[in-house]
SELUM-433857 format. One record per residue (C-alpha): residue in one letter; x, y, z. Coordinates in nm, 2 decimals. Example, Ala and Ser with C-alpha at 12.3 -4.5 7.8 and 13.67 -1.06 7.14 Angstrom:
! SELUM-433857
<pt><resn>a</resn><c1>1.23</c1><c2>-0.45</c2><c3>0.78</c3></pt>
<pt><resn>s</resn><c1>1.37</c1><c2>-0.11</c2><c3>0.71</c3></pt>
This chain:
! SELUM-433857
<pt><resn>m</resn><c1>0.08</c1><c2>2.38</c2><c3>-1.07</c3></pt>
<pt><resn>w</resn><c1>0.04</c1><c2>2.41</c2><c3>-0.73</c3></pt>
<pt><resn>l</resn><c1>-0.25</c1><c2>2.28</c2><c3>-0.78</c3></pt>
<pt><resn>n</resn><c1>-0.14</c1><c2>2.00</c2><c3>-0.94</c3></pt>
<pt><resn>i</resn><c1>0.08</c1><c2>1.93</c2><c3>-0.73</c3></pt>
<pt><resn>f</resn><c1>-0.13</c1><c2>1.92</c2><c3>-0.45</c3></pt>
<pt><resn>l</resn><c1>-0.39</c1><c2>1.67</c2><c3>-0.62</c3></pt>
<pt><resn>v</resn><c1>-0.11</c1><c2>1.42</c2><c3>-0.66</c3></pt>
<pt><resn>v</resn><c1>-0.03</c1><c2>1.42</c2><c3>-0.29</c3></pt>
<pt><resn>l</resn><c1>-0.35</c1><c2>1.49</c2><c3>-0.18</c3></pt>
<pt><resn>f</resn><c1>-0.45</c1><c2>1.15</c2><c3>-0.40</c3></pt>
<pt><resn>f</resn><c1>-0.16</c1><c2>0.97</c2><c3>-0.26</c3></pt>
<pt><resn>f</resn><c1>-0.24</c1><c2>1.00</c2><c3>0.08</c3></pt>
<pt><resn>f</resn><c1>-0.60</c1><c2>0.92</c2><c3>0.04</c3></pt>
<pt><resn>m</resn><c1>-0.48</c1><c2>0.58</c2><c3>-0.12</c3></pt>
<pt><resn>e</resn><c1>-0.37</c1><c2>0.52</c2><c3>0.24</c3></pt>
<pt><resn>f</resn><c1>-0.74</c1><c2>0.58</c2><c3>0.33</c3></pt>
<pt><resn>v</resn><c1>-0.87</c1><c2>0.35</c2><c3>0.04</c3></pt>
<pt><resn>a</resn><c1>-0.61</c1><c2>0.05</c2><c3>0.09</c3></pt>
<pt><resn>w</resn><c1>-0.66</c1><c2>0.05</c2><c3>0.45</c3></pt>
<pt><resn>f</resn><c1>-1.10</c1><c2>0.04</c2><c3>0.41</c3></pt>
<pt><resn>s</resn><c1>-1.02</c1><c2>-0.17</c2><c3>0.14</c3></pt>
<pt><resn>h</resn><c1>-0.85</c1><c2>-0.43</c2><c3>0.30</c3></pt>
<pt><resn>k</resn><c1>-1.02</c1><c2>-0.42</c2><c3>0.66</c3></pt>
<pt><resn>y</resn><c1>-1.39</c1><c2>-0.47</c2><c3>0.46</c3></pt>
<pt><resn>i</resn><c1>-1.32</c1><c2>-0.58</c2><c3>0.14</c3></pt>
<pt><resn>m</resn><c1>-1.01</c1><c2>-0.77</c2><c3>0.10</c3></pt>
<pt><resn>h</resn><c1>-1.09</c1><c2>-0.98</c2><c3>0.47</c3></pt>
<pt><resn>g</resn><c1>-1.45</c1><c2>-0.98</c2><c3>0.40</c3></pt>
<pt><resn>f</resn><c1>-1.69</c1><c2>-1.08</c2><c3>0.10</c3></pt>
<pt><resn>l</resn><c1>-1.35</c1><c2>-1.09</c2><c3>-0.11</c3></pt>
<pt><resn>w</resn><c1>-1.07</c1><c2>-1.27</c2><c3>0.14</c3></pt>
<pt><resn>i</resn><c1>-1.14</c1><c2>-1.57</c2><c3>-0.11</c3></pt>
<pt><resn>l</resn><c1>-0.88</c1><c2>-1.34</c2><c3>-0.29</c3></pt>
<pt><resn>h</resn><c1>-0.69</c1><c2>-1.19</c2><c3>-0.04</c3></pt>
<pt><resn>k</resn><c1>-0.62</c1><c2>-1.52</c2><c3>0.18</c3></pt>
<pt><resn>d</resn><c1>-0.35</c1><c2>-1.65</c2><c3>0.00</c3></pt>
<pt><resn>h</resn><c1>-0.18</c1><c2>-1.36</c2><c3>0.09</c3></pt>
<pt><resn>h</resn><c1>-0.22</c1><c2>-1.46</c2><c3>0.46</c3></pt>
<pt><resn>i</resn><c1>-0.08</c1><c2>-1.84</c2><c3>0.33</c3></pt>
<pt><resn>r</resn><c1>0.23</c1><c2>-1.77</c2><c3>0.19</c3></pt>
<pt><resn>d</resn><c1>0.36</c1><c2>-2.10</c2><c3>0.01</c3></pt>
<pt><resn>g</resn><c1>0.64</c1><c2>-1.95</c2><c3>-0.20</c3></pt>
<pt><resn>r</resn><c1>0.46</c1><c2>-1.85</c2><c3>-0.57</c3></pt>
<pt><resn>k</resn><c1>0.55</c1><c2>-1.59</c2><c3>-0.74</c3></pt>
<pt><resn>l</resn><c1>0.17</c1><c2>-1.48</c2><c3>-0.82</c3></pt>
<pt><resn>e</resn><c1>-0.10</c1><c2>-1.49</c2><c3>-0.63</c3></pt>
<pt><resn>h</resn><c1>-0.50</c1><c2>-1.44</c2><c3>-0.64</c3></pt>
<pt><resn>n</resn><c1>-0.44</c1><c2>-1.13</c2><c3>-0.35</c3></pt>
<pt><resn>d</resn><c1>-0.26</c1><c2>-0.97</c2><c3>-0.69</c3></pt>
<pt><resn>w</resn><c1>-0.59</c1><c2>-0.90</c2><c3>-0.87</c3></pt>
<pt><resn>f</resn><c1>-0.61</c1><c2>-0.59</c2><c3>-0.64</c3></pt>
<pt><resn>a</resn><c1>-0.33</c1><c2>-0.46</c2><c3>-0.80</c3></pt>
<pt><resn>v</resn><c1>-0.52</c1><c2>-0.48</c2><c3>-1.12</c3></pt>
<pt><resn>i</resn><c1>-0.83</c1><c2>-0.35</c2><c3>-0.95</c3></pt>
<pt><resn>f</resn><c1>-0.66</c1><c2>-0.09</c2><c3>-0.80</c3></pt>
<pt><resn>a</resn><c1>-0.50</c1><c2>0.03</c2><c3>-1.13</c3></pt>
<pt><resn>i</resn><c1>-0.84</c1><c2>0.08</c2><c3>-1.30</c3></pt>
<pt><resn>p</resn><c1>-0.90</c1><c2>0.42</c2><c3>-1.18</c3></pt>
<pt><resn>s</resn><c1>-0.52</c1><c2>0.51</c2><c3>-1.21</c3></pt>
<pt><resn>i</resn><c1>-0.53</c1><c2>0.40</c2><c3>-1.54</c3></pt>
<pt><resn>y</resn><c1>-0.87</c1><c2>0.60</c2><c3>-1.64</c3></pt>
<pt><resn>c</resn><c1>-0.76</c1><c2>0.90</c2><c3>-1.47</c3></pt>
<pt><resn>i</resn><c1>-0.42</c1><c2>0.93</c2><c3>-1.63</c3></pt>
<pt><resn>v</resn><c1>-0.57</c1><c2>0.84</c2><c3>-2.00</c3></pt>
<pt><resn>s</resn><c1>-0.86</c1><c2>1.05</c2><c3>-1.97</c3></pt>
<pt><resn>g</resn><c1>-0.70</c1><c2>1.31</c2><c3>-1.83</c3></pt>
<pt><resn>s</resn><c1>-0.42</c1><c2>1.37</c2><c3>-2.06</c3></pt>
<pt><resn>m</resn><c1>-0.63</c1><c2>1.32</c2><c3>-2.37</c3></pt>
<pt><resn>a</resn><c1>-0.84</c1><c2>1.63</c2><c3>-2.17</c3></pt>
<pt><resn>g</resn><c1>-0.50</c1><c2>1.82</c2><c3>-2.18</c3></pt>
<pt><resn>n</resn><c1>-0.34</c1><c2>1.68</c2><c3>-1.87</c3></pt>
<pt><resn>d</resn><c1>-0.63</c1><c2>1.81</c2><c3>-1.65</c3></pt>
<pt><resn>y</resn><c1>-0.69</c1><c2>1.74</c2><c3>-1.30</c3></pt>
<pt><resn>r</resn><c1>-0.80</c1><c2>1.37</c2><c3>-1.42</c3></pt>
<pt><resn>f</resn><c1>-0.38</c1><c2>1.30</c2><c3>-1.49</c3></pt>
<pt><resn>y</resn><c1>-0.26</c1><c2>1.42</c2><c3>-1.14</c3></pt>
<pt><resn>i</resn><c1>-0.55</c1><c2>1.21</c2><c3>-0.98</c3></pt>
<pt><resn>g</resn><c1>-0.42</c1><c2>0.95</c2><c3>-1.17</c3></pt>
<pt><resn>l</resn><c1>-0.02</c1><c2>1.05</c2><c3>-1.09</c3></pt>
<pt><resn>g</resn><c1>-0.13</c1><c2>1.05</c2><c3>-0.72</c3></pt>
<pt><resn>i</resn><c1>-0.29</c1><c2>0.68</c2><c3>-0.70</c3></pt>
<pt><resn>a</resn><c1>0.02</c1><c2>0.54</c2><c3>-0.98</c3></pt>
<pt><resn>l</resn><c1>0.25</c1><c2>0.61</c2><c3>-0.67</c3></pt>
<pt><resn>y</resn><c1>0.10</c1><c2>0.52</c2><c3>-0.44</c3></pt>
<pt><resn>g</resn><c1>0.05</c1><c2>0.21</c2><c3>-0.63</c3></pt>
<pt><resn>l</resn><c1>0.44</c1><c2>0.23</c2><c3>-0.67</c3></pt>
<pt><resn>a</resn><c1>0.49</c1><c2>0.29</c2><c3>-0.34</c3></pt>
<pt><resn>y</resn><c1>0.31</c1><c2>0.02</c2><c3>-0.21</c3></pt>
<pt><resn>f</resn><c1>0.45</c1><c2>-0.24</c2><c3>-0.42</c3></pt>
<pt><resn>l</resn><c1>0.82</c1><c2>-0.12</c2><c3>-0.33</c3></pt>
<pt><resn>f</resn><c1>0.72</c1><c2>-0.09</c2><c3>0.04</c3></pt>
<pt><resn>h</resn><c1>0.44</c1><c2>-0.42</c2><c3>0.08</c3></pt>
<pt><resn>d</resn><c1>0.58</c1><c2>-0.65</c2><c3>-0.17</c3></pt>
<pt><resn>v</resn><c1>0.95</c1><c2>-0.57</c2><c3>-0.27</c3></pt>
<pt><resn>y</resn><c1>1.02</c1><c2>-0.49</c2><c3>0.09</c3></pt>
<pt><resn>v</resn><c1>0.82</c1><c2>-0.66</c2><c3>0.37</c3></pt>
<pt><resn>h</resn><c1>0.74</c1><c2>-1.00</c2><c3>0.17</c3></pt>
<pt><resn>q</resn><c1>1.04</c1><c2>-1.03</c2><c3>-0.05</c3></pt>
<pt><resn>r</resn><c1>0.86</c1><c2>-1.11</c2><c3>-0.36</c3></pt>
<pt><resn>v</resn><c1>1.17</c1><c2>-0.97</c2><c3>-0.58</c3></pt>
<pt><resn>k</resn><c1>1.47</c1><c2>-0.97</c2><c3>-0.37</c3></pt>
<pt><resn>l</resn><c1>1.56</c1><c2>-0.61</c2><c3>-0.29</c3></pt>
<pt><resn>f</resn><c1>1.61</c1><c2>-0.41</c2><c3>-0.05</c3></pt>
<pt><resn>k</resn><c1>1.67</c1><c2>-0.65</c2><c3>0.20</c3></pt>
<pt><resn>n</resn><c1>1.96</c1><c2>-0.46</c2><c3>0.41</c3></pt>
<pt><resn>f</resn><c1>1.77</c1><c2>-0.11</c2><c3>0.41</c3></pt>
<pt><resn>s</resn><c1>1.61</c1><c2>0.00</c2><c3>0.73</c3></pt>
<pt><resn>n</resn><c1>1.52</c1><c2>0.29</c2><c3>0.95</c3></pt>
<pt><resn>r</resn><c1>1.30</c1><c2>0.38</c2><c3>1.23</c3></pt>
<pt><resn>y</resn><c1>0.99</c1><c2>0.41</c2><c3>1.01</c3></pt>
<pt><resn>l</resn><c1>1.03</c1><c2>0.08</c2><c3>0.82</c3></pt>
<pt><resn>r</resn><c1>1.11</c1><c2>-0.13</c2><c3>1.13</c3></pt>
<pt><resn>a</resn><c1>0.75</c1><c2>0.08</c2><c3>1.30</c3></pt>
<pt><resn>t</resn><c1>0.54</c1><c2>0.00</c2><c3>0.98</c3></pt>
<pt><resn>v</resn><c1>0.67</c1><c2>-0.37</c2><c3>0.91</c3></pt>
<pt><resn>k</resn><c1>0.61</c1><c2>-0.45</c2><c3>1.26</c3></pt>
<pt><resn>a</resn><c1>0.22</c1><c2>-0.34</c2><c3>1.25</c3></pt>
<pt><resn>h</resn><c1>0.24</c1><c2>-0.53</c2><c3>0.90</c3></pt>
<pt><resn>e</resn><c1>0.38</c1><c2>-0.88</c2><c3>1.03</c3></pt>
<pt><resn>e</resn><c1>0.17</c1><c2>-0.88</c2><c3>1.32</c3></pt>
<pt><resn>h</resn><c1>-0.09</c1><c2>-0.85</c2><c3>1.12</c3></pt>
<pt><resn>h</resn><c1>-0.01</c1><c2>-1.17</c2><c3>0.92</c3></pt>
<pt><resn>i</resn><c1>-0.08</c1><c2>-1.39</c2><c3>1.27</c3></pt>
<pt><resn>a</resn><c1>-0.36</c1><c2>-1.57</c2><c3>1.28</c3></pt>
<pt><resn>g</resn><c1>-0.65</c1><c2>-1.44</c2><c3>1.43</c3></pt>
<pt><resn>n</resn><c1>-0.47</c1><c2>-1.12</c2><c3>1.48</c3></pt>
<pt><resn>h</resn><c1>-0.75</c1><c2>-0.86</c2><c3>1.32</c3></pt>
<pt><resn>k</resn><c1>-0.57</c1><c2>-0.50</c2><c3>1.32</c3></pt>
<pt><resn>n</resn><c1>-0.30</c1><c2>-0.33</c2><c3>1.17</c3></pt>
<pt><resn>y</resn><c1>-0.48</c1><c2>-0.28</c2><c3>0.78</c3></pt>
<pt><resn>g</resn><c1>-0.29</c1><c2>0.02</c2><c3>0.67</c3></pt>
<pt><resn>f</resn><c1>-0.03</c1><c2>-0.04</c2><c3>0.44</c3></pt>
<pt><resn>l</resn><c1>0.26</c1><c2>0.24</c2><c3>0.43</c3></pt>
<pt><resn>i</resn><c1>0.12</c1><c2>0.45</c2><c3>0.80</c3></pt>
<pt><resn>a</resn><c1>0.08</c1><c2>0.18</c2><c3>1.04</c3></pt>
<pt><resn>p</resn><c1>-0.06</c1><c2>0.28</c2><c3>1.43</c3></pt>
<pt><resn>f</resn><c1>0.04</c1><c2>0.56</c2><c3>1.58</c3></pt>
<pt><resn>i</resn><c1>0.21</c1><c2>0.31</c2><c3>1.87</c3></pt>
<pt><resn>y</resn><c1>0.41</c1><c2>0.11</c2><c3>1.66</c3></pt>
<pt><resn>y</resn><c1>0.63</c1><c2>0.45</c2><c3>1.54</c3></pt>
<pt><resn>k</resn><c1>0.66</c1><c2>0.56</c2><c3>1.95</c3></pt>
<pt><resn>n</resn><c1>0.78</c1><c2>0.22</c2><c3>2.08</c3></pt>
<pt><resn>e</resn><c1>1.05</c1><c2>0.25</c2><c3>1.80</c3></pt>
<pt><resn>f</resn><c1>1.16</c1><c2>0.59</c2><c3>1.85</c3></pt>
<pt><resn>r</resn><c1>1.14</c1><c2>0.53</c2><c3>2.17</c3></pt>
<pt><resn>k</resn><c1>1.44</c1><c2>0.30</c2><c3>2.16</c3></pt>
<pt><resn>k</resn><c1>1.79</c1><c2>0.41</c2><c3>2.19</c3></pt>
<pt><resn>n</resn><c1>1.93</c1><c2>0.31</c2><c3>1.90</c3></pt>
<pt><resn>g</resn><c1>1.76</c1><c2>0.46</c2><c3>1.54</c3></pt>
């Protein structure tokens, strides 16, 4: 049981690295054509950028299905970790930050404010930094936690 929990947590956090790497070198690289409309917001409900959710879901689905067919072996828990990261990403990035689904409008804390600020700065034209999704550079948390009113 502990190994299974460890695999879920490990792959949840590993996906932040995968997302950062993919965002910096793939989405802002050779697949910019799919990611560009996310930076040029026009109010559409669906973006070409949403294909990345499908791409990232494929290994999760594969691991969950193949792991469950093998009696919930390690692949199931790896897939679960990836899927939980995808859910956290969706709730934070698409729902909370970009309000593509109108929920969590008035929900805020220091972690969220710092991470949102980093993401908002990423969206400034010509700003080539802050490629993480759920974890921002430490300086944003440091600045937020230094403020007196949290």
